[in-house]
C-alpha positions in Angstrom: 0.3 -22.1 35.7 2.4 -25.2 34.8 5.1 -25.5 32.2 2.6 -26.1 29.5 -0.5 -23.9 30.1 -1.0 -20.4 31.5 -4.4 -19.0 32.4 -3.0 -15.5 31.9 -3.5 -16.0 28.2 -7.2 -16.7 28.5 -8.4 -13.3 27.3 -6.0 -13.4 24.4 -7.3 -16.8 23.3 -10.9 -15.7 23.7 -10.6 -12.6 21.6 -8.5 -14.3 19.0 -10.8 -17.3 18.6 -13.9 -15.2 18.3 -12.4 -12.9 15.7 -11.0 -15.8 13.8 -14.4 -17.5 13.7 -16.0 -14.3 12.4 -13.3 -14.1 9.6 -14.1 -17.7 8.7 -17.8 -16.8 8.6 -17.1 -13.9 6.2 -14.9 -16.1 4.0 -17.4 -18.8 3.7 -20.3 -16.4 2.9 -18.1 -14.7 0.2 -17.4 -18.1 -1.3 -21.0 -19.2 -1.3 -22.2 -16.0 -2.9 -19.6 -15.7 -5.6 -18.5 -19.1 -6.7 -21.0 -20.0 -9.4 -19.8 -17.3 -11.8 -16.1 -17.6 -10.9 -15.4 -21.3 -10.4 -18.8 -23.1 -10.8 -19.5 -25.8 -13.3 -20.3 -23.0 -15.9 -18.0 -20.4 -14.4 -15.1 -18.5 -15.8 -12.5 -21.0 -14.3 -14.6 -24.1 -13.7 -13.6 -26.4 -10.8 -14.3 -29.6 -12.9 -11.8 -28.5 -15.5 -9.2 -27.7 -12.8 -9.4 -31.0 -11.0 -9.2 -32.9 -14.3 -5.7 -31.6 -14.9 -4.3 -31.0 -11.3 -3.8 -34.1 -9.1 -5.1 -34.3 -5.6 -1.6 -34.4 -4.0 -0.9 -30.9 -5.6 -4.2 -29.4 -4.4 -5.9 -31.5 -1.8 -9.7 -30.9 -1.9 -12.9 -32.8 -1.4 -13.9 -31.5 -4.9 -11.4 -33.9 -6.5 -13.8 -36.6 -5.3 -17.0 -34.9 -6.4 -18.2 -31.6 -7.7 -21.5 -30.0 -8.5 -22.6 -26.5 -7.9 -25.2 -27.7 -5.3 -22.5 -29.6 -3.4 -20.2 -26.6 -3.4 -23.0 -24.4 -2.1 -23.8 -26.9 0.6 -20.1 -27.1 1.5 -19.7 -23.3 1.8 -22.9 -22.5 3.6 -22.2 -25.4 6.0 -18.9 -23.8 6.8 -20.6 -20.5 7.4 -23.1 -22.1 9.8 -20.3 -23.8 11.7 -18.2 -20.6 11.8 -21.2 -18.7 13.2 -21.7 -21.4 15.9 -18.1 -21.3 16.9 -18.2 -17.5 17.0 -21.2 -17.7 19.3 -19.2 -19.9 21.7 -20.1 -23.4 20.6 -16.5 -24.7 20.9 -16.4 -23.7 24.6 -19.6 -25.6 25.4 -18.3 -29.0 24.3 -15.4 -31.2 25.5 -11.9 -30.4 24.4 -11.7 -33.1 21.8 -14.9 -32.0 20.1 -13.8 -28.3 20.2 -10.6 -29.3 18.3 -12.7 -31.2 15.8 -14.9 -28.2 15.2 -11.9 -26.0 14.4 -10.3 -28.8 12.3 -13.5 -29.1 10.2 -13.5 -25.4 9.5 -9.9 -25.7 8.3 -10.6 -28.7 6.1 -13.7 -27.0 4.6 -11.9 -23.8 3.7 -8.8 -25.6 2.5 -10.9 -27.6 0.0 -12.2 -24.3 -1.4 -8.9 -22.5 -1.6 -7.2 -25.3 -3.3 -9.6 -25.3 -6.3 -10.1 -21.5 -6.3 -7.3 -20.9 -8.8 -6.6 -17.2 -9.6 -9.7 -16.0 -7.7 -8.1 -17.4 -4.4 -4.5 -16.4 -5.1 -4.3 -13.9 -2.3 -2.0 -13.9 0.7 -4.9 -13.7 3.2 -6.2 -17.1 2.0 -3.0 -18.8 3.2 -3.0 -16.6 6.3 -6.5 -17.8 7.2 -5.5 -21.4 6.7 -2.3 -21.1 8.7 -4.1 -19.2 11.5 -6.9 -21.7 11.4 -4.6 -24.7 11.9 -3.1 -23.1 15.0 -6.6 -22.5 16.4 -7.2 -26.2 16.3 -4.6 -26.6 19.1 -5.6 -23.6 21.3 -8.0 -25.6 23.4 -11.2 -24.3 25.0 -12.5 -23.5 28.5 -11.6 -27.0 29.6 -8.0 -26.0 29.9 -5.8 -23.0 30.3 -4.3 -21.8 27.0 -1.2 -23.8 25.8 1.8 -21.5 26.0 3.5 -23.1 23.0 0.6 -22.3 20.7 0.3 -18.8 22.0 3.9 -18.2 21.1 3.3 -19.8 17.6 0.7 -17.0 17.1 3.5 -14.5 17.9 5.8 -16.1 15.4 3.1 -15.9 12.8 2.4 -12.3 13.6 6.1 -11.5 13.4 6.3 -13.1 9.9 3.3 -11.2 8.6 4.5 -7.8 9.8 8.2 -8.2 9.4 7.9 -9.8 6.0 5.7 -6.9 4.8 8.2 -4.4 6.2 11.3 -6.0 4.6 9.7 -6.3 1.2 8.9 -2.6 1.2 12.4 -1.6 2.1 13.9 -4.0 -0.5 11.4 -3.0 -3.1 10.1 0.4 -4.2 12.4 3.4 -3.5 9.4 5.5 -2.4 9.2 3.4 0.8 12.8 4.4 1.6 12.3 8.1 0.9 8.9 8.1 2.7 6.9 9.2 -0.4 4.8 6.0 -1.2 1.7 7.3 0.5 1.7 10.3 -1.9 0.2 7.7 -4.2 -1.0 4.6 -2.3 -4.4 5.8 -1.0 -5.3 6.7 -4.6 -3.9 3.7 -6.4 -4.5 0.9 -4.0 -6.6 -2.0 -5.4 -9.9 -1.0 -3.8 -10.2 2.4 -2.1 -12.7 2.9 0.8 -15.0 5.7 1.7 -12.2 7.5 3.6 -9.5 7.0 1.0 -10.1 10.3 -0.7 -9.6 12.1 2.6 -6.5 10.1 3.4 -5.1 11.0 0.0 -5.7 14.7 0.6 -3.8 14.8 3.8 -0.8 17.2 3.8 2.4 15.5 2.4 4.3 15.8 5.7 1.6 13.7 7.2 2.0 11.1 4.4 5.7 10.9 5.3 4.8 10.5 8.9 2.4 7.7 8.0 5.1 5.9 6.0 7.6 6.3 8.8 5.1 5.0 11.3 4.5 2.0 9.0 8.2 1.2 9.1 8.2 1.3 12.9 5.1 -1.0 13.1 6.5 -3.5 10.6 10.2 -3.5 11.3 10.7 -2.5 14.9 7.6 -3.5 16.9 7.6 -7.2 15.6 11.0 -7.7 17.3 9.4 -6.7 20.6 6.8 -9.5 20.4 9.5 -11.8 21.8 10.2 -9.7 24.9 8.5 -10.2 28.3 5.1 -8.6 29.1 4.0 -5.9 29.3 6.5 -4.8 26.5 5.3 -7.4 24.1 1.7 -6.5 24.8 2.1 -2.8 24.3 4.0 -3.4 21.0 1.1 -5.6 19.9 -1.4 -2.8 20.9 0.5 -0.4 18.6 0.5 -2.9 15.8 -3.3 -3.3 16.3 -3.7 0.4 16.0 -1.9 0.4 12.6 -4.2 -2.4 11.4 -7.2 -0.3 12.3 -5.7 2.6 10.3 -5.5 0.3 7.3 -9.1 -0.8 7.8 -10.3 2.8 7.7 -8.1 3.8 4.7 -8.9 0.9 2.3 -10.4 -2.5 1.5 -8.0 -5.4 2.0 -10.5 -8.2 2.6 -9.8 -9.9 6.0 -6.0 -9.4 5.9 -6.1 -6.5 8.5 -8.7 -8.3 10.6 -6.7 -11.5 10.9 -3.6 -9.5 11.7 -5.6 -7.6 14.3 -6.7 -10.9 15.8 -3.1 -12.1 16.1 -2.0 -8.8 17.6 -4.8 -8.9 20.2 -3.9 -12.4 21.2 -0.6 -10.9 22.4 -1.9 -7.5 23.6 -4.5 -9.1 25.9 -1.6 -10.6 27.9 -0.6 -7.1 29.0 -3.8 -6.4 31.0 -3.0 -6.8 34.7 -6.3 -5.2 35.6 -8.3 -8.2 34.2 -8.5 -11.2 36.5 -8.1 -14.6 35.0 -11.1 -16.9 35.4 -10.6 -20.3 37.2 -9.4 -22.7 34.5 -7.9 -26.1 34.9 -4.2 -25.7 35.0 -3.2 -29.1 33.6 -3.9 -30.6 30.2 -4.6 -34.1 29.1 -1.5 -36.1 28.1 -2.8 -36.6 24.6 -3.4 -32.9 24.1 0.1 -32.1 25.3 1.6 -34.6 22.8 -0.4 -33.1 19.9 0.6 -29.6 20.8 4.3 -30.6 21.1 4.0 -32.3 17.7 2.4 -29.3 16.1 5.2 -27.0 17.5 7.9 -29.2 16.2 6.2 -29.4 12.8 5.8 -25.6 12.6 9.5 -25.1 13.5 10.6 -27.5 10.8 8.3 -25.9 8.2 9.4 -22.4 9.2 12.9 -23.0 7.7 11.9 -21.8 4.2 9.8 -18.8 5.3 12.6 -17.7 7.7 15.2 -18.1 4.9 12.9 -16.1 2.6 13.0 -13.2 5.1 16.8 -13.1 4.8 16.8 -13.5 1.0 17.8 -10.6 -1.2 15.1 -11.6 -3.6 12.4 -12.0 -1.0 9.1 -13.5 -2.2 5.8 -12.4 -0.8 2.6 -14.3 -0.2 4.1 -17.7 -1.0 3.0 -21.2 0.2 5.6 -24.0 0.2 3.2 -26.9 0.4 -0.4 -27.6 -0.6 -1.8 -27.5 3.0 -0.7 -23.8 3.5 0.7 -24.6 7.0 3.6 -22.2 7.2 3.8 -19.4 4.6 5.6 -16.2 3.6 3.8 -13.0 3.6 4.2 -9.4 2.4 2.4 -6.6 0.6 3.0 -3.6 -1.6 6.7 -4.2 -2.4 6.0 -1.7 -5.1 3.4 1.1 -5.4 1.8 2.2 -8.6 2.0 6.0 -9.2 -1.0 6.2 -11.6 -4.4 4.5 -11.2 -5.8 2.7 -14.2 -9.2 1.1 -14.5 -10.9 -1.1 -17.0 -14.4 0.1 -17.8 -16.7 -2.5 -19.3 -19.5 -1.4 -21.6 -22.3 -2.9 -23.6 -24.5 -1.8 -26.5 -27.7 -3.0 -28.1 -26.4 -1.9 -31.5 -25.0 -4.5 -33.8 -22.8 -1.9 -35.6 -21.2 1.4 -34.7 -23.0 4.6 -35.8 -24.0 8.0 -34.7 -26.8 6.6 -32.6 -24.8 3.8 -30.9 -25.1 4.1 -27.1 -22.6 2.3 -24.9 -23.8 1.7 -21.3 -21.3 1.1 -18.5 -21.5 -2.0 -16.3 -21.3 -0.7 -12.6 -19.1 -2.7 -10.2 -19.7 -3.0 -6.5 -16.3 -2.0 -5.2 -13.9 -0.9 -7.9 -14.0 2.7 -9.1 -16.3 3.4 -12.0 -18.7 6.4 -12.0 -16.8 9.5 -11.1 -19.5 10.8 -8.8 -19.7 7.7 -6.7 -17.9 7.6 -3.4 -16.0 4.3 -2.8 -17.8 2.0 -0.4 -16.5 -0.1 2.5 -16.7 -3.9 1.9 -13.8 -5.4 3.9 -13.6 -7.8 5.5 -15.9 -9.1 2.7 -13.8 -9.9 -0.4 -15.1 -8.9 -3.8 -12.9 -11.2 -5.9 -13.9 -9.9 -9.4 -13.3 -6.3 -8.4 -9.9 -7.1 -7.1 -8.9 -9.0 -10.3 -10.1 -6.1 -12.4 -7.5 -3.9 -10.7 -4.8 -6.4 -11.7 -6.2 -6.5 -15.2 -5.7 -2.8 -15.5 -2.1 -3.2 -14.5 -1.5 -5.7 -17.3 -3.7 -7.7 -19.7 -1.7 -10.7 -18.7 -3.5 -10.8 -15.4 -6.8 -11.2 -17.2 -5.7 -13.7 -19.8 -7.4 -16.7 -18.2 -10.8 -15.3 -17.2 -11.6 -11.9 -18.8 -12.8 -13.5 -22.1 -15.2 -15.7 -20.1 -16.4 -12.7 -18.2 -17.3 -10.9 -21.4 -19.0 -14.0 -22.8 -21.2 -14.2 -19.8 -22.2 -10.6 -20.1 -23.2 -11.2 -23.7 -25.6 -13.9 -22.7 -26.9 -12.1 -19.6 -25.7 -14.8 -17.2 -27.5 -14.2 -13.9 -24.7 -15.4 -11.7 -22.2 -13.1 -13.3 -24.5 -10.1 -13.1 -25.0 -10.8 -9.4 -21.4 -9.9 -8.9 -22.0 -6.4 -10.3 -23.9 -3.5 -8.7 -26.4 -3.3 -11.6 -27.4 -4.5 -15.0 -27.7 -1.8 -17.7 -29.5 -4.3 -19.9 -32.4 -5.7 -17.8 -34.6 -6.7 -20.8 -32.2 -8.4 -23.1 -28.4 -9.0 -23.1 -26.2 -6.5 -25.1 -25.3 -7.4 -28.7 -21.7 -6.3 -28.1 -19.4 -5.6 -25.2 -16.2 -3.7 -25.1 -13.7 -2.5 -22.5 -11.8 0.7 -22.3 -8.8 1.6 -20.1 -9.0 4.9 -18.2 -6.6 6.8 -16.0 -8.3 7.7 -12.7 -7.2 10.2 -10.1 -8.9 11.7 -7.0 -10.3 15.1 -7.6 -9.0 18.1 -5.6 -11.0 19.9 -2.9 -12.0 22.5 -5.4 -13.1 20.0 -8.1 -15.1 18.2 -5.5 -17.0 21.3 -4.5 -17.6 22.4 -8.0 -18.6 19.1 -9.6 -19.5 16.8 -6.8 -17.2 14.2 -8.4 -14.7 12.1 -6.3 -12.8 11.0 -9.4 -11.5 12.5 -12.6 -10.8 10.1 -15.5 -9.5 10.2 -19.0 -9.4 7.5 -21.6 -6.0 5.9 -22.3 -6.8 3.3 -24.9 -9.1 0.4 -25.9 -8.6 -2.6 -23.7 -11.0 -5.0 -25.6 -12.5 -4.1 -29.0 -16.3 -4.5 -29.4 -17.0 -8.2 -29.2 -20.2 -10.0 -30.2 -21.5 -13.3 -28.9 -19.7 -16.2 -30.6 -22.1 -18.5 -32.6 -22.7 -21.9 -31.1 -20.8 -24.8 -32.6 -22.6 -26.2 -35.6 -24.4 -22.9 -36.3 -23.7 -20.4 -39.1 
């Protein structure tokens, strides 16, 4: 070890880089498979329309220079291939400078997508992936021992992710302070998983224990990250366990997996039983200069996120500049008590009557049919399903895209239908589409045994009245 590098961090770097590359792979595949209906040239929020009104300096992206659906697909699938190669160890098989370039290209590729993704990419884990990805550029490869400064920047990022989430809970909903939030959360979270029903049905004392453990993991353990090993490592192990608990209890895209990767980068430093491989102790002067410049830049940019942690009106999941280099994080400052879902239906009838049949459009992840057990999709991100949860909270969340979604169902748009689990109108598009708002709750043990249904639902009101396809301009 010298003042700059430490081979004791090699396992933490290895695990972190491999997991990060797999998250990149997932993110690029999700972008490639979903973009046409969401932000494509004929999508609900088209990229060409966005770049026409938003300047490059506000949202740097290659798509300001050129956009076509084919170019976007090539861009996203190219990122997936590069991420797969890096996950397989490509960055350790090339010289240090080339390895840094590989990680930098991944970052640039994904930044270009996020900055034109609009509402569909307005999630905290997008900024977290970009901030984490930038730090990965300066972690080096097998040509050098891991740089100590960057490994500590990973701790600083993990601290902000967890501590920010803990503070916003304590400052937000009262149920976090009286330990009752998990009476509701497993049922009302954006996209439950296959085990969420069972988590929800745990005894209430266990829900209180869950909530208390969450506070320990997010408010106490992050402080220990800055203590010497093995204390910091064991604190990170405990944080990793809480992330796995969240993985099993719901679908939060790659948020938990990125946080897990950050925790393991610290936890792996507490393993005295694993010998470090022979790695060059020194680092090239140019690399040392770049890492020092990165560290100084992160410290300067950390001022606003650090101030946000101390603010009474703390903001969560906020980026302060268009490159998403140092951000604020947090989740579930408030917990909804009642779950509501927008159910979208179509009919082949032009008018309502006693013989009118409305057929429900099935979504892949969000609750719909009461007898269908929720599926596990994370770390894959179903963007439409997530935005449907927000739409059920308030129609304002759907103002920019829901109308376009309905229009595409009315014309049987193939790209839009691919986002769904099935098409109830395989032969011809429906003549009309409507949406109804339902209140959902998990069934009890008794209801499950008697009916086989995981959900019980009742209609609340009409969300969108029956809507027919608009005539084309110039037609009557």
